[in-house]
C-alpha positions as CSV (number, residue, x, y, z in Angstrom):
1,M,0.0,0.0,0.0
2,K,1.5,3.3,-1.0
3,T,0.9,5.8,1.6
4,T,1.9,9.2,2.9
5,L,1.6,11.1,6.2
6,R,0.1,14.5,5.8
7,T,-1.7,17.3,7.5
8,P,-5.5,16.7,7.6
9,K,-7.9,18.7,5.4
10,K,-11.7,19.5,5.9
11,A,-12.5,16.5,3.7
12,D,-10.4,14.2,6.1
13,Y,-12.4,15.3,9.1
14,E,-15.6,14.6,7.3
15,A,-14.5,11.1,6.4
16,I,-13.1,10.5,10.1
17,A,-16.5,11.6,11.4
18,T,-18.2,8.7,9.5
19,W,-15.9,6.2,11.3
20,I,-17.1,7.0,14.6
21,S,-20.6,5.2,15.0
22,D,-21.6,5.9,18.4
23,E,-20.8,7.6,21.9
24,K,-18.7,4.6,23.2
25,A,-16.6,4.6,20.0
26,C,-16.1,8.3,20.2
27,S,-15.1,8.2,23.8
28,R,-12.7,5.3,23.3
29,W,-11.1,7.0,20.3
30,A,-11.0,10.7,21.4
31,G,-11.6,10.7,25.2
32,P,-14.4,12.1,27.4
33,S,-13.8,15.7,26.2
34,V,-15.1,15.0,22.7
35,P,-18.9,14.9,22.7
36,F,-21.0,12.7,20.5
37,P,-22.5,13.5,18.1
38,F,-20.1,16.3,17.0
39,V,-19.9,18.3,13.8
40,S,-16.9,17.3,11.7
41,E,-16.0,20.8,11.0
42,N,-15.4,21.1,14.8
43,L,-13.0,18.2,15.0
44,P,-9.7,20.1,14.8
45,E,-10.8,22.2,17.8
46,L,-12.3,19.3,19.6
47,L,-9.1,17.3,19.3
48,A,-6.7,20.1,20.2
49,V,-4.2,19.4,22.8
50,E,-1.4,21.9,23.7
51,G,1.5,21.2,21.4
52,C,-0.4,18.6,19.4
53,S,0.2,17.7,15.7
54,S,-2.4,15.8,13.7
55,Y,-1.8,13.7,10.7
56,C,-3.6,11.6,8.2
57,L,-2.3,8.5,6.5
58,S,-3.4,8.9,3.0
59,G,-3.8,6.2,0.4
60,I,-3.1,6.0,-3.4
61,H,-5.8,8.5,-4.3
62,N,-4.7,10.9,-1.4
63,N,-7.8,9.9,0.6
64,C,-7.5,9.7,4.4
65,V,-7.3,6.1,5.5
66,G,-6.1,6.7,9.0
67,F,-5.5,9.4,11.7
68,G,-3.3,10.0,14.6
69,Q,-1.8,12.7,16.7
70,F,1.2,13.3,18.9
71,W,2.0,15.9,21.7
72,P,4.5,16.4,24.5
73,G,4.4,13.6,27.0
74,K,5.8,13.1,30.5
75,L,9.5,13.6,31.2
76,G,10.5,14.5,27.6
77,A,8.6,11.8,25.9
78,V,6.3,12.3,23.0
79,H,2.9,10.8,23.3
80,I,0.9,9.3,20.4
81,G,-2.8,9.0,20.5
82,R,-6.4,9.2,18.9
83,I,-5.1,6.5,16.3
84,I,-7.9,5.5,14.1
85,I,-8.1,3.6,10.7
86,S,-11.0,3.7,8.3
87,P,-13.2,0.6,8.6
88,E,-12.4,-0.3,5.0
89,A,-8.6,-0.1,5.6
90,R,-8.7,-2.2,8.8
91,G,-6.8,-5.5,8.8
92,N,-4.5,-4.6,5.8
93,G,-1.5,-3.2,7.6
94,A,-2.7,0.5,7.5
95,G,-2.5,0.7,11.3
96,R,1.0,-0.5,11.4
97,L,1.9,1.9,8.5
98,L,0.2,4.7,10.4
99,C,2.0,4.0,13.6
100,E,5.4,3.5,12.1
101,K,5.1,6.9,10.2
102,L,3.6,8.7,13.1
103,I,6.3,7.6,15.5
104,E,9.1,8.6,13.0
105,K,7.4,12.0,12.6
106,A,6.9,12.5,16.3
107,K,10.5,11.6,17.1
108,Q,11.8,13.7,14.3
109,S,9.6,16.7,15.2
110,T,10.3,16.6,18.9
111,G,13.7,15.1,19.3
112,A,12.2,12.7,21.9
113,S,13.7,9.2,22.1
114,T,10.8,7.8,24.2
115,V,7.3,7.4,22.7
116,T,4.2,6.6,24.9
117,L,0.7,5.9,24.3
118,R,-2.4,4.5,26.1
119,V,-4.6,1.7,24.9
120,Y,-7.7,0.0,26.1
121,R,-6.8,-3.3,27.7
122,D,-9.6,-5.1,25.6
123,N,-8.3,-3.8,22.3
124,H,-6.3,-6.9,21.7
125,A,-5.4,-6.0,18.1
126,A,-3.9,-2.7,18.9
127,C,-2.0,-4.1,22.0
128,S,-0.5,-6.7,19.8
129,L,0.4,-4.1,17.2
130,Y,2.0,-1.7,19.8
131,S,4.0,-4.6,21.4
132,S,5.3,-5.7,18.0
133,L,6.5,-2.1,17.5
134,G,8.5,-2.2,20.7
135,F,6.2,-0.8,23.2
136,F,5.8,-2.5,26.6
137,V,3.3,-2.0,29.5
138,I,4.2,0.2,32.3
139,E,1.6,-1.1,35.0
140,S,2.5,1.6,37.5
141,E,1.1,4.2,35.0
142,S,-2.0,2.0,33.8
143,T,-5.4,1.9,35.0
144,Y,-8.1,-0.9,35.3
145,D,-9.2,-0.1,31.6
146,L,-6.1,1.4,30.0
147,L,-2.7,0.3,29.5
148,F,0.1,2.9,29.5
149,M,2.8,1.7,27.1
150,S,6.3,3.1,26.4
151,T,9.3,2.4,24.1
152,T,11.7,2.9,26.8
153,D,11.6,2.7,30.7
154,I,10.3,5.5,32.5
155,P,12.3,6.0,35.6
156,P,10.4,5.5,38.9
157,F,9.7,8.3,41.5
158,S,12.2,8.6,44.2
159,A,10.4,8.4,47.4
160,A,12.8,10.9,49.1
161,S,12.7,13.6,46.5
162,G,9.3,13.2,44.8
163,F,11.1,13.5,41.7
164,R,11.7,10.8,39.0
165,V,15.3,9.3,39.1
C-alpha cells in the first residue's frame, strides 16, 4: 500500500466523522472531552491538545485512511494518541503503517527518544500491534481499563525527592 503522512484537510475530518458510529466509539477514540455526536468541522478544535500535531495517513488517491496525533508527554517523551483507521482499511496493515510513520514523525519533530501511548486493555489487536512495534506496558502508569505503554523505561519516582530518578 503506497501511503503518505500529511496534515488533515476539511474533507479528512468529514471522512473521520463517518468512522465514529456511537458515543462509546467516540469516547474510546478521542476521550471524554469530545462529545458525540459532533460536527466534523469542529473536530480540529475538539481534538486540540497543547503542542499537538495531527496527521492523516493517505492512500493511493490521497484519501485519508487513518488519523493520529502526537503531543509532548511526560519527562520529555512524545505521546501518540487518537489513532484510528477507516473501517475499509482495517486488517490490511494500515494501522502499522500509520503508527510507524507517526512515531518517526513524532521523534523527528520533537527530538524525543521515548514514545508513549495509552490503549484499552480489551483492544487486543492494538495491544499486539504496539507490542510488535517495541512498546511495553508500564503497569504503574496504567489503570483498570487502560494500559500505558512506552518504548523505553520511564524512571520510577524517588520516594525521598518526589522526583523521577
